C-alpha positions as CSV (number, residue, x, y, z in Angstrom):
1,M,0.0,0.0,0.0
2,T,2.8,2.4,0.9
3,G,4.4,1.8,-2.6
4,L,1.1,2.6,-4.3
5,L,0.7,5.8,-2.3
6,V,4.2,6.9,-3.4
7,I,3.6,6.1,-7.0
8,A,0.3,7.9,-6.9
9,S,1.9,11.0,-5.3
10,S,4.6,10.9,-7.9
11,W,2.1,10.8,-10.8
12,I,0.1,13.7,-9.4
13,A,3.3,15.7,-8.7
14,Q,4.6,15.1,-12.2
15,T,1.3,15.9,-13.8
16,K,0.9,19.2,-11.9
17,T,4.5,20.1,-12.7
18,A,3.9,19.7,-16.4
19,A,0.8,21.8,-16.2
20,A,2.6,24.5,-14.2
21,A,5.5,24.6,-16.7
22,D,3.3,24.7,-19.9
23,P,5.0,27.3,-22.1
24,G,1.6,28.2,-23.6
25,D,0.2,29.2,-20.2
26,P,0.0,33.1,-20.2
27,T,1.1,33.1,-16.5
28,T,4.3,31.3,-17.3
29,P,7.4,33.5,-17.9
30,S,8.9,33.4,-21.3
31,A,12.1,31.3,-21.7
32,S,14.2,34.5,-21.8
33,T,13.2,35.5,-18.3
34,L,13.7,32.1,-16.7
35,W,16.4,31.0,-14.4
36,R,18.8,28.4,-15.7
37,A,19.8,25.5,-13.6
38,G,21.9,22.3,-13.8
39,A,22.5,19.5,-11.4
40,S,25.0,16.7,-10.9
41,S,26.0,14.1,-8.3
42,T,28.8,11.6,-7.5
43,E,29.8,9.1,-4.8
44,I,32.2,10.3,-2.1
45,T,32.4,7.2,0.1
46,P,35.9,6.9,1.8
47,H,38.0,3.8,1.8
48,L,37.6,1.1,4.4
49,G,39.5,1.7,7.6
50,S,38.7,5.5,7.6
51,F,37.9,7.0,10.9
52,L,34.1,7.6,11.3
53,A,32.7,10.7,12.9
54,G,30.1,11.6,15.4
55,Y,30.3,9.1,18.3
56,G,33.4,7.8,20.1
57,R,37.0,8.0,18.9
58,N,38.9,5.3,17.0
59,R,35.8,3.9,15.2
60,R,37.0,2.8,11.8
61,S,34.8,1.9,8.8
62,T,34.5,-1.9,8.1
63,G,31.8,-1.8,5.4
64,E,29.3,0.2,3.4
65,L,25.5,0.2,4.0
66,D,24.8,2.8,1.3
67,P,26.9,5.3,-0.7
68,L,27.8,8.7,0.6
69,M,27.1,11.3,-2.0
70,L,27.9,14.8,-3.1
71,R,25.1,16.6,-4.9
72,V,25.2,20.0,-6.6
73,L,22.7,22.4,-8.1
74,T,23.9,25.4,-10.1
75,I,21.5,28.3,-10.8
76,D,21.9,31.7,-12.5
77,D,19.7,34.5,-13.8
78,G,22.0,35.6,-16.6
79,Q,23.9,37.9,-14.3
80,K,24.3,36.3,-10.8
81,P,25.2,32.6,-10.2
82,L,24.7,30.4,-7.2
83,V,25.9,26.9,-6.3
84,I,24.2,24.8,-3.7
85,M,26.1,21.7,-2.7
86,T,25.3,19.0,-0.2
87,L,27.7,16.4,1.1
88,D,27.0,13.3,3.2
89,N,29.4,13.9,6.2
90,I,29.4,15.1,9.7
91,G,30.1,18.7,8.7
92,L,32.8,20.4,6.8
93,T,34.4,23.3,8.7
94,G,35.3,26.8,7.4
95,P,38.8,26.2,6.2
96,D,37.9,23.2,4.0
97,I,34.8,24.9,2.7
98,R,36.8,28.0,1.7
99,R,39.2,25.7,-0.2
100,I,36.3,24.1,-2.1
101,Q,34.8,27.5,-2.8
102,Q,38.0,28.9,-4.1
103,H,38.7,25.9,-6.3
104,I,35.3,26.1,-7.9
105,H,35.9,29.8,-8.5
106,T,39.2,28.9,-10.2
107,V,37.6,26.3,-12.4
108,I,34.5,28.5,-13.1
109,P,35.7,32.1,-12.8
110,E,32.2,33.6,-13.3
111,I,31.1,32.1,-10.0
112,P,32.4,34.1,-7.0
113,A,33.7,31.9,-4.2
114,D,31.3,33.3,-1.6
115,Q,28.3,32.4,-3.8
116,V,29.1,28.7,-3.4
117,M,26.9,27.2,-0.6
118,V,28.5,24.1,0.9
119,S,26.1,22.2,3.2
120,S,26.6,18.9,5.1
121,T,23.8,16.5,5.9
122,H,25.5,15.6,9.3
123,T,25.4,11.8,9.0
124,H,27.3,10.1,11.9
125,A,28.2,7.2,9.7
126,G,30.6,9.2,7.4
127,P,34.3,10.1,7.5
128,D,35.9,12.3,10.2
129,V,36.3,15.5,8.2
130,V,36.8,17.6,11.4
131,G,39.6,15.7,13.2
132,L,37.8,15.0,16.5
133,W,37.3,11.3,16.2
134,G,40.8,9.9,15.6
135,E,42.7,7.3,17.6
136,S,42.9,9.5,20.7
137,F,42.2,13.0,22.0
138,W,45.6,14.1,20.8
139,S,45.4,12.7,17.2
140,S,43.3,13.8,14.3
141,G,41.0,11.4,12.4
142,R,41.2,13.5,9.2
143,D,42.4,11.9,6.0
144,E,44.0,14.8,4.1
145,S,44.2,12.8,0.9
146,Y,40.5,12.2,1.1
147,L,39.8,15.9,1.6
148,D,42.1,16.8,-1.3
149,T,40.1,14.5,-3.5
150,L,36.9,15.9,-2.1
151,T,37.9,19.4,-3.1
152,E,38.7,18.2,-6.7
153,T,35.5,16.2,-6.9
154,A,33.4,19.2,-5.7
155,A,34.8,21.4,-8.4
156,T,34.3,18.7,-11.1
157,Q,30.7,18.2,-10.2
158,A,30.1,22.0,-10.0
159,E,31.6,22.3,-13.5
160,T,29.4,19.4,-14.8
161,A,26.2,21.0,-13.3
162,W,27.2,24.4,-14.6
163,S,27.7,23.1,-18.1
164,A,24.3,21.3,-17.9
165,R,22.3,24.5,-17.2
166,Q,19.0,25.0,-19.1
167,P,16.0,27.3,-18.6
168,V,14.0,26.2,-15.6
169,Q,10.8,26.9,-13.7
170,L,10.6,26.8,-10.0
171,R,7.7,25.5,-7.8
172,A,7.7,25.8,-4.0
173,A,5.7,24.5,-1.1
174,S,6.0,25.0,2.6
175,R,4.1,24.1,5.7
176,E,4.6,22.7,9.2
177,V,4.8,18.9,9.0
178,P,5.3,17.3,12.4
179,M,7.1,14.0,11.7
180,P,6.2,11.8,14.7
181,W,9.8,10.4,14.9
182,V,11.5,13.8,15.4
183,E,12.0,15.1,19.0
184,N,14.1,17.6,20.9
185,L,15.8,15.7,23.7
186,S,16.8,18.8,25.6
187,E,13.7,21.0,25.0
188,P,10.8,18.8,24.0
189,K,8.5,21.6,23.1
190,L,11.0,23.5,20.9
191,L,11.2,22.3,17.3
192,D,11.2,23.9,13.9
193,R,8.8,21.6,12.0
194,H,8.7,23.6,8.8
195,L,9.1,21.4,5.7
196,T,10.0,23.3,2.5
197,A,10.3,21.7,-0.9
198,L,11.5,23.3,-4.1
199,Q,11.2,21.7,-7.5
200,F,13.2,22.9,-10.5
201,T,11.8,21.7,-13.8
202,D,12.7,22.2,-17.5
203,L,10.1,23.8,-19.9
204,T,8.5,20.3,-20.5
205,G,7.9,19.8,-16.8
206,T,10.7,17.3,-16.3
207,T,12.3,17.6,-12.9
208,I,15.9,18.7,-12.9
209,A,16.4,18.9,-9.1
210,T,14.5,19.3,-5.8
211,L,15.7,20.9,-2.6
212,T,14.2,19.8,0.7
213,N,14.8,21.5,4.0
214,Y,13.9,19.8,7.3
215,A,15.6,19.5,10.7
216,C,16.6,16.2,12.3
217,H,19.9,14.6,13.1
218,P,20.7,11.6,10.8
219,T,21.5,9.5,13.8
220,V,19.3,6.4,13.6
221,L,22.5,4.3,13.3
222,D,24.5,4.4,16.5
223,G,28.1,4.2,17.6
224,E,28.1,0.4,17.4
225,N,27.7,0.7,13.6
226,T,31.0,0.7,11.7
227,S,29.6,0.8,8.1
228,T,29.3,4.1,6.1
229,S,25.8,5.4,5.5
230,A,23.9,8.5,4.9
231,D,21.4,7.3,7.5
232,Y,17.8,8.3,6.8
233,V,19.0,10.7,4.1
234,H,19.7,7.7,1.8
235,G,16.1,6.4,2.3
236,F,14.8,9.9,1.5
237,V,16.8,10.4,-1.7
238,T,16.2,6.9,-3.1
239,T,12.4,7.3,-2.5
240,M,12.5,10.8,-4.2
241,S,14.5,9.3,-7.1
242,S,11.9,6.6,-7.6
243,A,9.1,9.2,-7.9
244,L,10.8,12.1,-9.7
245,T,13.7,12.5,-12.2
246,G,16.7,14.6,-11.4
247,E,18.9,15.2,-8.4
248,H,17.4,15.5,-4.9
249,L,19.3,17.6,-2.3
250,F,18.5,17.4,1.4
251,L,19.4,20.6,3.2
252,Q,19.7,20.0,7.0
253,G,17.9,22.4,9.3
254,A,18.3,23.6,12.9
255,I,19.2,20.4,14.8
256,G,21.0,21.9,17.8
257,G,20.0,21.5,21.4
258,W,19.1,18.4,20.6
259,V,16.9,17.4,17.7
260,Q,17.1,13.7,17.2
261,P,15.1,10.8,15.6
262,L,13.2,8.3,17.7
263,Q,15.9,5.7,17.2
264,G,14.1,2.4,17.9
265,D,16.3,-0.5,17.1
266,R,19.0,1.7,15.5
267,S,18.9,-0.4,12.4
268,H,19.6,0.5,8.8
269,E,16.1,-0.7,7.9
270,L,14.6,1.9,10.4
271,A,16.8,4.6,8.9
272,I,15.6,3.8,5.4
273,S,12.0,3.7,6.6
274,L,12.2,7.2,8.2
275,G,13.7,8.6,5.1
276,Q,10.9,7.1,3.1
277,Q,8.4,8.8,5.4
278,L,10.1,12.2,4.9
279,A,10.0,11.7,1.1
280,K,6.3,10.8,1.2
281,G,5.8,14.1,3.1
282,V,7.7,16.0,0.4
283,L,5.8,14.4,-2.5
284,D,2.5,15.2,-0.8
285,L,3.6,18.8,-0.3
286,L,4.6,19.2,-3.9
287,E,1.1,18.2,-5.1
288,N,0.0,21.7,-4.2
289,A,3.3,23.6,-4.9
290,E,3.0,27.1,-6.4
291,H,4.8,28.6,-9.3
292,V,7.5,31.0,-8.3
293,P,7.9,33.8,-10.8
294,A,11.5,34.4,-11.9
295,E,13.2,37.5,-10.6
296,P,16.9,38.5,-10.4
297,I,18.7,36.5,-7.8
298,R,19.5,38.6,-4.7
299,F,22.5,37.7,-2.6
300,A,24.6,38.9,0.3
301,S,27.3,37.3,2.5
302,T,29.5,38.4,5.3
303,T,31.7,37.0,8.1
304,L,31.5,37.4,11.8
305,D,34.0,36.8,14.5
306,V,32.7,34.4,17.2
307,P,34.6,34.4,20.5
308,L,35.8,30.9,21.2
309,A,35.2,30.6,25.0
310,N,35.6,26.8,24.8
311,W,39.2,26.1,25.9
312,G,39.0,22.5,24.8
313,M,38.3,23.5,21.2
314,R,41.1,26.1,21.4
315,L,43.5,23.4,22.5
316,L,42.5,21.0,19.7
317,A,43.0,23.8,17.2
318,F,46.3,24.7,18.7
319,I,47.7,21.1,18.5
320,G,46.3,20.7,14.9
321,V,43.6,18.1,15.7
322,M,41.0,20.5,14.4
323,Q,41.6,22.7,11.3
324,R,40.4,26.1,12.5
325,D,41.8,29.6,12.2
326,I,41.6,31.5,15.5
327,T,42.6,35.2,15.8
328,A,42.5,37.2,19.0
329,G,40.5,34.4,20.6
330,A,37.8,34.3,18.0
331,M,37.0,32.2,14.9
332,Q,35.7,33.7,11.7
333,V,32.6,32.1,10.2
334,A,30.7,33.0,7.1
335,V,26.9,33.6,6.7
336,A,24.9,34.2,3.6
337,R,21.3,35.3,2.7
338,F,19.8,35.0,-0.8
339,N,16.5,35.0,-2.6
340,L,15.1,33.1,-5.5
341,G,12.0,35.1,-6.2
342,S,9.7,34.6,-3.2
343,V,11.9,31.9,-1.7
344,A,14.3,33.3,1.0
345,F,17.4,31.4,2.2
346,V,19.8,31.9,5.1
347,T,22.8,29.8,6.2
348,H,23.6,28.8,9.7
349,P,27.2,27.8,10.3
350,G,26.6,24.9,12.6
351,E,23.9,23.1,14.6
352,T,21.7,25.9,15.8
353,S,18.9,25.7,18.4
354,P,15.5,25.7,16.8
355,A,14.9,29.0,18.6
356,Y,17.3,30.6,16.2
357,S,15.8,28.9,13.2
358,L,12.3,30.2,14.2
359,Q,13.9,33.7,14.7
360,S,15.6,33.5,11.3
361,R,12.2,32.8,9.7
362,K,10.8,36.0,11.2
363,I,13.7,37.9,9.9
364,L,13.4,36.4,6.4
365,G,9.7,36.9,6.2
366,G,7.7,35.7,3.2
367,K,5.9,32.5,2.5
368,H,8.8,30.2,1.8
369,A,12.0,30.2,3.9
370,V,14.9,27.8,3.9
371,V,17.2,27.7,6.9
372,M,20.3,25.8,5.9
373,G,22.1,24.4,8.9
374,L,25.7,23.2,8.8
375,T,26.3,25.4,5.8
376,Q,29.4,27.5,5.1
377,D,30.8,26.0,8.4
378,A,30.3,23.4,11.1
379,M,31.4,25.3,14.2
380,G,29.5,23.0,16.6
381,Y,26.4,23.7,18.6
382,I,24.9,27.2,18.6
383,L,22.9,27.3,21.7
384,K,20.8,29.8,23.7
385,P,22.9,31.5,26.3
386,D,20.8,30.0,29.0
387,Y,22.3,26.6,28.3
388,F,25.6,28.0,29.8
389,T,24.1,29.7,32.8
390,N,21.3,27.4,33.7
391,T,22.8,24.0,32.7
392,E,20.7,21.9,35.1
393,A,17.5,23.0,33.3
394,Y,18.4,21.3,30.1
395,P,19.0,17.6,29.7
396,H,22.3,16.9,27.9
397,A,23.4,20.6,28.3
398,D,26.8,19.5,29.7
399,Y,27.6,17.7,26.5
400,L,26.1,20.3,24.2
401,T,28.0,23.2,25.8
402,S,31.2,21.2,25.6
403,V,31.1,21.2,21.8
404,S,29.9,24.8,21.5
405,A,32.0,27.9,20.9
406,G,30.3,29.7,23.7
407,P,27.2,31.7,24.8
408,E,27.8,34.6,22.4
409,A,27.5,32.6,19.2
410,G,23.7,32.5,18.9
411,P,23.0,36.2,19.6
412,L,25.9,37.3,17.3
413,L,24.5,35.1,14.5
414,M,21.1,36.6,14.8
415,E,22.4,40.2,14.8
416,T,24.4,39.3,11.7
417,I,21.5,37.8,9.8
418,Q,19.3,40.7,10.7
419,A,21.8,43.2,9.3
420,L,22.5,41.3,6.1
421,K,20.5,42.5,3.2
422,P,20.5,40.6,-0.1
423,E,20.8,42.8,-3.2
């Protein structure tokens, strides 16, 4: 029965897409005014024996449950380009992201480095790209050759997607969708349940790419698992791919403080099932998606200096376990805001409390908002200051604050987003 529902939803979504993209429809913009978009993907699974990220140290991969992927969407309006890239890993940090951005700019000079959005899905069954999960506290788990290859691969896929651009139409749908398996373990009543789905189609109605934004840790698989996996994101993407053509990018939301799946038996089968449920929610949402009229892309980015009050993180950066530039006791992180017509985007450089996601939505305004967590950086948890001064009030606060820069990060991020005006 579930399979029939997905097939039916797919048929309805494709039919409505074709109708929405009918070039003869007087409400449809002419091809000359459309955005252009192209998409591409490739596998980025590391070799066996790689350190895995997200739980205890010295956990090495011994197998593969499903492939880790890099997916990319390139968009332009004839003047301003954008790249949106997702990677199945725990979270690339600023220095590695800047290297990817610069390499893409070198390969495709018309794309400014800061207009490349690099977002991690945050699977805990992927490689240690941060350095925290090596053999011991004093040793890094990073594989520099893997990260070198990842940089090259990111540029190659961006170039492939850029070369594949064609005129597209955009459809968008947003609403609160409470997934029964998503919970906040430290603040049960605080969740951002917004599900946003964007569908890019060519002029015949064929899907080129979808973007989905929702918030939940991909941590169905636990620390006993030693096989690489995208966790529920794999089940999500495979279900989307069976229903719609094109690439399907999952953009992680605000998962800090501590948004987790109900984990049940912690099996791969459960992870796949939860991803399928999320995909069904997206397909249902797209049935009533609305056409987004094309407008010039608006974009703005900046950096902010976040005081690093966490002495443990300072030490790990000092001894080279973490790759992090620290100047005058602060680390510099990047933030971007941009608009595709009526759809507003903002990046969060880590795992933000849902409180900051909800606040960001108010700042962005409009009907459709995408809050991209773990994008442009993965600086750890970005928590409400109360977590640091009233620790006993929040379950797991001791752990969460131990992997956070400090209490100033959240308020500074909100001030920065408020001041940033896309043009």
